[in-house]
N, C-alpha and C positions, 0 to 999 in steps of 0.2 A: 464479330469478336475473337480474337485470336484463343490459343488452346491456354486453358488456365490449369495451373500445376501449384501443389505446395513444395515450397523448398525451402533453403538457406540462404542465408546472406550470400557465402562461399560461392553458390550456384549461381548466381543472378548473374546475368548478360547486360550486356550494352544496350540502349533502348527497351529492355523490359519493363511492364507496368508492374508496380508494387501496392496492393492494397494493406492498409491497416487501420486498428482501431486509433483513435486517440481521444481520451477519457477529458472531456470538456463540459461533462454535467453529470455535477456529483449527485444530484436526486435521480435522476434515471440511473445511475452507478449503486445506488442504494436500493433500488427496486431489485435490481438482478443479485445482489446482497440476501437480498429478504428469500429470494428462493432456496438459498443455503442454509439459511439461519432457521434450523428446525425448533429451535429453542426459545427462539426469540427475545436473542441478547442481544442484539444492534446495540440498543441504549444502554444497555450496560457497558459493553466496548467502550460506546464513547465516554460513559463517566471514568472508566477505570483510564483512557487514554488519557482525557483531558486531566485527570488528578495527577498522575505521575509529572506532566509538564508545570502544573502549576506549585507543586511542592520544590520542584528546581527552580521556578520563578521567585520563590518565597527564600529557598535557602540563598539563592544568589543576591539579594539585598542585605542578607544576614551576613552572609560572609565574603563581602570585598568584591561581588560583582563575577562574573560567569567564568573569567581563567582563573580566580583564585581558589574559586567551587570546584574549577575541574581539579586543579590541583591537588586538593584535599580530599578529593573522593577517589579519585583515581591513583591510586599510591602503588598499589599492585599489580592488580588487573588492569590494562592499559585500554582504551578506544581514541580513536583519533582527534585532536582535539576542534577540528572543523566540524566533526559528525555531532559530538554534545553541543557546539553553539548551536548546531539548526535546530536543536531541540525545545530553542527561545525562540527562533523566527515563527511567527504568526502563517507563514503561507507554507512552513514547512511540514511535509506529509505524512510524517515520521509517526505512526499508530502507536506502536511498542516497539522498542528497541530490543536487545538482545536481552534473553532473561539474566547473564550473568550481569548484563548492565543494569538493569531493575536492583538485582542484589546489591551491587554495589551501591546504587543510591539507598538499598534499604540498610545496608548498614552502617551508612553514614550519617543517617538520620536516628537508628539507634544509641549509634557511639555519643549523638549531639542532642541528647534529649525531645527528639522528635517523633517520640511514639505515639501520637495519635494521626499521625499521616496516614492516608489509606495504604500506602504501599508498604508499611510497618504492618497494620492490622490487616490487612486481608491479601498479604502476598502469595499464598497458595491461590486465590483466584486471580492472582494478575498474572500469575503463570500459564492458569488455566485457559484465561481468556485472549492471552497475546497466543496462545496456541491456535485456537480456535481463528480467533479474528483471523491470522493468520491464513488457515486452511481454507476459510470462507471467501478471502479473498482471491486464494491462487484457483479456487473451483469458477469465482464469475469472471477471473482472466483469462479461464479455459474455454468459458462461454464467447468471448468478445475476441480471442484470439484463433479459434475455432470455427465455432458454430455460427458466430452471423460474419464472419466471412464465408463460410461456405453459402447461408442464405443469400448474400448478395452474388455470389459466383454464378449460384442458380436460378439469379432474375425473380429471388424473392418466393420461391415456389420449395423448395425444402426448408421445412420448419423441426428443428431438432425439439426435443422433449422438452429441453430447460428453455429454448426461445418460445415454445407454444406455451410457457406459463405467465410469459409476459402480456402485459397489452398491448394492441395494434399501436395504439398513441407512442407507448414508451419503446415498441420494438421501432416504429417508425422514426424517432428521435435517437435512437441509437446507430439506425441504419445512417443517417445523416451526420453523423462523424466519423464514419469511414472515409480516410484520406485515402488518395489514388496519387502516385505518384510516376515519372517515369524514370527510369537509370540512364542518365545523359554519359558516365564513364564510370567502371569500376577500377577503381585505385586499390591494390591492396599494401597495406602500411605495414613492413617490421616494425618491430619493438625492440 
């Protein structure tokens, strides 16, 4: 095996081999999230994440569809329409949008009599859960981007403290998700 280094895309060269984690197993990813979920809040995060999306679905049916709802919610603070449209896509992975986006949805609900929506009645929790969910996912990403790749590079001998908290079965499944590709040609594009 050749020399193994951590590098950036800019430092890659032709014919180098790269390894990366590709999340194709939500169940195993959730096991990693549990490591950092010291307060057992993952289920609450899921509930609140689904809640604001369901609120938008309900509102879109009452206010003439997605585009009309978008135009009514985002009058001063704007987000990209395609971003908003993805909130309705069942395959979209958006857990929580930015707090300002949640705030715009909350204000719209308040102004239109939807005061029983969770995003209105529990808005402070939305802010806390959004931040904690993001933090936990970043920590899990670090494990997958660093620790797991180091584990592979060491021929599965260097097990970090975080990886050590996973069962062998989960670790093996995660290891199987590591992709290896060879850079054929590096082409830099100017924007």
